[in-house]
TORBA-779891 format. One record per residue: x, y, z of N, C-alpha, C, O, CB in turn. Coordinates in pm, whole numbers, padded with zeros to 5 digits, always signed. Atoms other than C-alpha are relative to their C-alpha. Glycine has a CB too. Layout:
<recs>
XYZXYZXYZXYZXYZ
...
</recs>
This chain:
<recs>
+00050-00042-00095+03406+08119+03988-00162-00019-00066-00184-00016-00187+00065+00145+00044
+00087+00021+00059+03048+08057+03970-00081+00130-00038-00043+00240+00003-00055-00092+00063
+00078-00120+00064+02795+08295+03803-00139+00012+00071-00201-00088+00108-00023-00023-00166
+00164+00024-00065+02446+08417+03958-00045-00153-00035-00072-00252+00033-00131+00119-00083
+00139+00091+00042+02266+08206+03727+00012-00147+00045-00086-00223+00043-00026-00005-00175
-00035+00089+00046+02475+07919+03780-00023-00060+00225-00021-00172+00274+00165+00022-00123
+00049+00011-00110+02392+07941+04160-00114-00054+00048-00144-00147+00122+00003+00082+00029
+00182-00012+00008+02027+07999+04124-00009-00157+00004-00018-00232+00101-00092+00088-00176
+00009+00151+00035+02015+07661+03954+00044-00087+00037+00000-00196+00001+00021-00031-00081
-00024+00100-00089+02208+07488+04182-00102-00020+00126-00130-00133+00168+00131+00025+00044
+00109-00021-00114+01942+07611+04481-00117-00036-00079-00206-00076-00004-00013+00159+00071
+00098+00054+00010+01686+07522+04243-00009-00154-00001-00107-00214+00044-00043+00052-00092
+00013+00140+00004+01799+07151+04174+00009-00057+00145-00056-00162+00154+00107-00061-00093
+00028-00007-00118+01824+07127+04522-00093-00049+00037-00105-00167+00068+00000+00088+00036
+00124-00001-00014+01473+07215+04576-00098-00139-00031-00171-00211+00038-00027+00106-00078
+00074+00112+00060+01337+06969+04357+00034-00161+00006-00023-00262-00035-00001+00033-00130
-00016+00143-00045+01526+06694+04490-00003-00020+00149+00028-00131+00194+00130-00056-00051
+00058+00006-00098+01436+06753+04804-00175+00032+00013-00246-00008+00105+00080+00075+00066
+00159+00062+00050+01078+06766+04705-00076-00134-00031-00177-00190+00010-00022+00043-00108
+00029+00119+00011+01077+06489+04566+00050-00129+00090+00009-00245+00079+00026-00010-00112
-00039+00082-00078+01251+06318+04810-00131-00015+00097-00197-00119+00101+00133+00043+00059
+00084+00014-00106+01007+06403+05088-00181-00077-00091-00263-00154-00042-00005+00191+00087
+00182+00052+00061+00645+06330+04815+00077-00199+00012-00002-00283+00055-00070+00093-00275
+00046+00104+00005+00836+05975+04778-00003-00078+00099-00053-00190+00112+00039-00043-00076
-00002+00071-00171+00902+05903+05133-00164+00013+00085-00199-00038+00192+00137+00117+00119
+00144-00007-00073+00515+06013+05193-00064-00130-00099-00123-00223-00044-00099+00183-00017
+00036+00125+00034+00432+05762+04925+00003-00150+00087-00082-00216+00146+00071-00007-00101
-00001+00116-00082+00582+05483+05069-00040-00026+00156-00088-00134+00189+00116-00031-00011
+00095-00025-00109+00468+05577+05418-00119-00032+00027-00169-00078+00130-00014+00092+00013
+00138+00055+00025+00155+05525+05293-00030-00105-00016-00099-00173+00060-00051+00034-00081
+00003+00162+00059+00173+05223+05106+00025-00079+00155-00053-00162+00199+00158-00043-00142
-00006+00143-00090+00314+05041+05413-00087-00003+00162-00086-00071+00264+00182-00028+00036
+00122-00020-00148+00023+05201+05657-00062-00097-00071-00059-00207-00016-00110+00169+00046
+00109+00075+00053-00203+05035+05429+00014-00175+00003-00071-00262-00016-00014+00054-00148
-00051+00147+00034-00060+04709+05416+00007-00054+00128-00052-00160+00146+00144-00016-00078
-00031+00009-00182+00029+04690+05805-00163+00034+00050-00214-00058+00112+00144+00156+00079
+00091+00042-00037-00322+04822+05869-00103-00132-00053-00192-00170+00023-00037+00097+00005
+00075+00125+00047-00480+04501+05632+00061-00114+00093-00017-00205+00119+00024-00034-00171
-00089+00072-00051-00216+04309+05823-00075-00043+00123-00116-00153+00163+00131+00069+00018
+00047+00081-00171-00343+04312+06165-00150+00006+00035-00195-00026+00146+00076+00092+00151
+00134+00051-00044-00713+04317+06121-00076-00109-00082-00083-00126-00204-00086+00114+00007
-00021+00161+00063-00840+03959+06113-00177+00024+00008-00254+00119+00016+00106-00168+00123
+00182+00019-00003-01211+03763+06115-00028+00078+00139-00115+00164+00150-00072-00199+00012
+00060-00025-00146-01222+03829+06495-00028+00154-00039-00139+00187-00082+00117-00031+00154
+00035-00135+00044-01189+04202+06428-00130+00037-00052-00219+00107-00003+00082+00034-00092
+00156-00060+00096-01465+04236+06169-00112-00049+00054-00219+00010+00039-00020-00051-00166
+00114+00047-00115-01682+04035+06404-00010+00083+00092-00126+00116+00116+00020-00126+00073
+00009-00036-00086-01589+04222+06670-00104+00147-00084-00226+00144-00069+00142-00003+00079
+00041-00100+00078-01686+04554+06448-00193-00011-00028-00278+00077-00016+00102-00016-00145
+00159+00020+00000-02049+04408+06389-00061-00038+00120-00183-00024+00128-00044-00102-00094
+00057+00048-00076-02094+04268+06695-00097-00116+00048-00176-00141+00139-00018+00062+00006
+00032+00148+00025-02170+03948+06604+00113-00152+00022+00230-00160-00015-00038+00010-00150
-00098+00118+00056-02008+03615+06611-00048-00110-00096-00169-00107-00120+00050-00078+00116
+00026+00050+00107-02021+03373+06357-00108-00151+00080-00106-00223+00180+00162-00026-00096
+00148+00161-00006-02345+03081+06339+00133-00097+00042+00246-00089-00005-00119-00080-00228
-00052+00111-00009-02229+02744+06530-00063-00005-00139-00148+00057-00202-00028-00100+00123
-00013+00061+00109-02158+02527+06253+00041+00045-00136+00051-00025-00236-00091-00044-00006
-00084-00075+00115-02006+02796+06016+00093-00069-00072+00140-00164-00010+00075+00107+00048
-00119+00138+00131-01770+02597+05751+00033+00039-00078-00051+00103-00141-00043-00129-00086
-00086-00095+00081-01513+02727+05532+00010+00157-00017+00021+00208-00129-00020-00034-00110
-00007-00111+00022-01500+03064+05603+00110+00051-00082+00216-00011-00091-00009+00047+00102
-00130-00051+00074-01289+03301+05373-00035+00151+00053-00149+00176+00091+00012-00027-00196
-00062-00093-00055-01154+03651+05483+00056+00081-00076+00169+00046-00108+00072-00036+00074
-00080-00140+00029-01051+03965+05338-00054+00138-00005-00170+00178-00018+00057-00007-00122
+00030-00110-00053-01016+04280+05400+00133+00129-00091+00241+00103-00144+00010-00033+00186
-00128-00087+00073-00838+04649+05255-00050+00120+00108-00157+00117+00168-00008+00045-00214
+00041-00118-00086-00827+04992+05460+00007+00125-00092-00044+00233-00063+00098+00016+00134
+00029-00099+00073-00788+05195+05196-00086+00011-00141-00087-00088-00215+00107+00036-00012
+00010-00119-00070-00953+05438+05088-00157+00005+00099-00224+00105+00126+00014+00122-00120
+00037+00031-00158-01160+05336+05364+00012-00163+00053+00073-00244-00017-00166+00048+00025
+00020+00133-00070-01219+05006+05592-00104-00086-00111-00206-00042-00164-00075+00025+00171
+00095+00103+00080-01376+04723+05390+00027-00118+00023+00147-00142+00032+00001+00004-00139
-00030+00117+00014-01414+04374+05418-00088-00101-00040-00209-00079-00038+00045-00027+00090
+00104+00085+00068-01558+04067+05269+00034-00157+00073+00150-00198+00080+00021+00005-00191
+00077+00066-00066-01692+03781+05449-00084-00150-00031-00206-00157-00051-00069+00091+00020
+00049+00173+00070-01771+03393+05349-00037-00094+00078+00059-00159+00119+00110-00086-00072
+00019+00192-00078-01912+03077+05537-00127-00057-00060-00212+00001-00127-00034-00014+00213
+00084+00108+00051-02118+02788+05463-00054-00029+00107+00024-00054+00199+00057-00114-00066
+00093+00088-00068-02408+02662+05667-00089-00088-00029-00133-00076-00144-00056+00049+00052
+00067+00081+00033-02620+02384+05681-00126+00045-00027-00175-00017-00121+00008-00084+00073
+00100-00078+00022-02930+02606+05686-00005+00148-00004+00074+00224+00052-00073-00034+00072
+00041-00140+00000-03059+02918+05623-00033+00033+00166+00035+00113+00230-00141+00022-00110
+00005-00030-00180-03207+02910+06024+00118+00062+00044+00115+00177+00087-00010-00141+00100
-00104-00007-00073-02875+02909+06134+00068+00167+00010+00145+00203+00099+00093-00109-00063
-00087-00109+00052-02773+03277+05973-00114+00117+00145-00079+00184+00242-00016+00037-00241
+00051-00107-00082-03061+03472+06143+00005+00039+00141-00051+00146+00168-00099-00004-00015
-00100-00078-00109-02906+03530+06480+00066+00086+00009+00055+00181+00087+00071-00039+00036
-00111-00080+00072-02605+03665+06295-00029+00127-00067+00049+00222-00076+00056-00078-00101
+00099-00126+00092-02849+03910+06090-00061+00085+00120-00060+00207+00106-00156-00076-00113
+00008-00081-00067-02984+04010+06419+00100+00077+00093+00085+00191+00136-00072-00038+00037
-00091-00034-00101-02685+04033+06635+00104+00123-00099+00146+00215-00029+00088-00162+00066
-00040-00103+00037-02509+04265+06381-00099+00109-00064-00046+00209-00112+00092-00037-00070
+00081-00125+00047-02797+04488+06267-00018-00028-00118-00051+00074-00178+00057+00137+00010
-00010+00011+00157-02800+04350+05918-00155-00006-00018-00218-00044+00081+00095-00146-00069
+00174+00024+00057-03185+04346+05754-00014-00128-00057+00030-00146-00170-00057+00108-00129
+00059+00196+00092-03300+03952+05652+00050+00022-00131+00017+00131-00178-00223-00050-00031
-00003+00035+00143-03198+03889+05326-00164-00018-00076-00240-00098-00020+00090-00147-00006
+00116+00010+00056-03523+03926+05085-00005-00076-00122+00058-00001-00197-00047+00117-00018
-00030+00099+00096-03523+03675+04814-00036+00088-00162-00109+00187-00178-00108-00153+00038
-00023-00104+00170-03480+03813+04408+00063+00095+00007+00082+00165-00092-00120+00072-00074
-00074-00157+00026-03272+04105+04552+00155-00077+00006+00182-00171+00081-00037+00158+00157
-00146-00005-00032-02878+04096+04495+00070+00123+00036+00061+00217-00044+00067-00048-00104
-00109-00141-00011-02632+04375+04644+00116-00011-00071+00213+00061-00044+00056+00033+00147
-00141+00064+00041-02371+04204+04429-00022-00065-00183-00006-00169-00247+00040-00155+00137
+00035+00005+00188-02478+04294+04037+00112-00055-00052+00094-00162-00110-00021+00160-00092
-00105+00057+00026-02131+04230+03962+00174+00040+00063+00199+00159+00084-00019+00010-00131
-00047-00031-00030-01813+04208+04079+00148+00118+00000+00211+00117-00106-00031-00073+00013
-00096-00113+00009-01530+04514+04157+00133-00108-00004+00162-00218+00042-00008+00129+00144
-00140+00053+00038-01190+04472+04017+00087-00063+00152+00170-00149+00122+00093+00146-00079
-00043+00048-00081-01065+04382+04359-00070-00137+00019-00007-00239-00008+00004+00085+00089
+00024+00139+00015-01303+04098+04415-00010-00087-00149-00009-00210-00151-00121-00013+00069
-00012+00152+00098-01309+03917+04083+00172-00109+00004+00205-00215-00048-00022+00071-00202
-00114+00121-00050-00932+03820+04253-00012-00068+00070+00072-00156+00089+00102+00018+00044
+00071+00085-00129-01118+03676+04518-00061-00133-00060-00181-00124-00084-00137+00093+00081
+00018+00076+00071-01127+03319+04351-00139-00031+00114-00242-00061+00055+00127-00096-00043
+00090+00050-00049-01363+03242+04647-00121+00072+00013-00223+00026+00065+00038-00040+00092
+00092-00097-00008-01564+03509+04628-00123+00014-00122-00125+00107-00203+00084+00119+00008
+00135+00057+00094-01888+03396+04414-00148+00031+00026-00237-00053+00041-00005-00152+00006
+00176+00034-00082-02226+03538+04526-00093+00026-00163-00170+00122-00161-00069+00179+00178
+00043+00040+00077-02358+03469+04198-00074-00133-00042-00033-00220-00118+00064+00027-00038
+00018+00124+00012-02554+03218+04203-00214-00025-00018-00292+00058+00029+00093-00071+00156
+00125+00001+00101-02918+03121+04042-00099+00031+00106-00201+00088+00066-00035-00153-00091
+00099+00010-00099-03108+03119+04370+00025+00029+00146+00046-00043+00244-00046-00120-00008
-00058-00011-00146-03036+03333+04634-00044+00149+00031-00079+00219-00063+00180-00027+00013
+00080-00097-00049-03159+03632+04850+00081+00105+00057+00181+00048+00103-00092-00053+00093
-00072-00090+00036-02998+03956+04891-00061+00107+00195-00134+00062+00284-00052+00064-00204
+00029-00135-00110-03024+04321+05190+00140+00084-00038+00251+00055-00083-00009-00053+00207
-00080-00090-00020-02871+04614+05213-00015+00076+00125-00132+00112+00135-00004+00071-00100
+00007-00044-00087-02832+04767+05512+00096+00120+00031+00209+00076+00052-00003-00089+00062
-00016-00126-00032-02728+05148+05585+00023+00023+00141-00088+00053+00187-00104+00068-00044
+00044-00058-00152-02669+05231+05964+00081+00136+00013+00135+00170+00118+00047-00115+00142
-00065-00110-00002-02518+05552+05861+00141+00031+00022+00191+00133-00027-00052+00051+00068
-00141-00001+00013-02142+05468+05967+00068-00086-00065+00190-00084-00084+00051-00001+00098
-00092+00064+00094-02112+05185+05750-00089-00031-00095-00201+00018-00086+00082-00119+00049
+00077+00103+00106-02259+05000+05485+00002-00173-00055+00089-00211-00132+00029+00061-00110
+00011+00142-00033-02348+04615+05501-00098-00093-00081-00213-00115-00042-00037-00007+00138
+00039+00022+00094-02427+04442+05202-00011-00215+00013+00061-00310-00019+00102+00095-00109
-00010+00221+00024-02515+04020+05236-00113-00051-00080-00218+00005-00114-00030-00119+00180
+00045+00056+00103-02618+03761+05022+00006-00122+00047+00110-00158+00101+00060+00025-00117
+00014+00099-00028-02768+03426+05083-00012-00103-00125-00118-00123-00184-00090+00011+00082
+00072+00040+00106-02706+03206+04811-00033-00198+00019+00035-00284+00074+00103+00056-00146
+00092+00124-00048-02936+02877+04819+00060-00116-00102+00056-00234-00066-00193+00032-00023
+00007+00091+00118-02823+02708+04462+00046-00146+00035+00020-00251-00024+00088+00056-00115
-00110+00158+00001-02572+02433+04635-00147-00114+00018-00262-00083+00050+00161-00018+00198
+00086+00081-00065-02743+02085+04681-00036+00034+00119-00155+00060+00135+00041-00111+00008
+00015+00013-00106-02702+02116+05023+00001+00108+00059+00082+00186+00010+00062-00072+00038
-00055-00142-00058-02730+02424+05267+00021+00109-00057-00052+00139-00151+00104-00003+00046
+00025-00143+00050-02641+02754+05197+00139+00046+00049+00196+00016+00155-00143+00090+00067
-00147-00101-00067-02301+03004+05180-00054+00169-00042-00077+00231-00145+00203-00049-00116
-00009-00089-00032-02349+03288+05307+00110+00147-00023+00221+00154+00029-00016-00051+00080
-00155-00097+00039-02150+03649+05151-00033+00112+00066-00148+00154+00072+00044+00046-00177
+00020-00150-00088-02116+03959+05351+00175+00098-00033+00295+00088-00008-00026-00054+00232
-00090-00084+00002-01972+04252+05231-00001+00193+00103-00085+00282+00084-00001-00003-00158
+00041-00104-00088-01930+04553+05490+00156+00139-00023+00278+00128-00033-00021-00092+00190
-00128-00114+00026-01747+04929+05441-00065+00134+00086-00185+00158+00088+00030+00046-00204
+00003-00103-00081-01714+05246+05676-00020+00099-00124+00030+00088-00236+00129+00017+00103
+00004-00099+00020-01833+05554+05585+00055+00089+00039+00029+00201-00005-00065+00013+00001
</recs>
């Protein structure tokens, strides 16, 4: 025959098990939602969000995204000349990059893992645009022997 304290202990253990199971299920669900959100968000979705299209002649297009803690994406592409990017800046509402400014002084830990994200050239122009709902940071790297490389990081507020 169980004593009163054995019953209390048994109920407390069941509560702990139930709470642990619920927390584990919630954490697993949150992680799965993040994975699915990233999987379904493509470069086309990013461009639609910006209201822009890639400039004609854009090459070596690279794209990455994260959904947590907020939607953020990185886009890089190459162009024959910087003039080709002007319409892109206008369509997306991005402040045209200014010489001597870089919005990317150091890579964050996630960017450090992207081998193609290297916005640290010697000859660059950059801009920072806050629309109230998103931040758009752009950089044009003219350090190469031909053409330019455009880097864009956008995140929601």
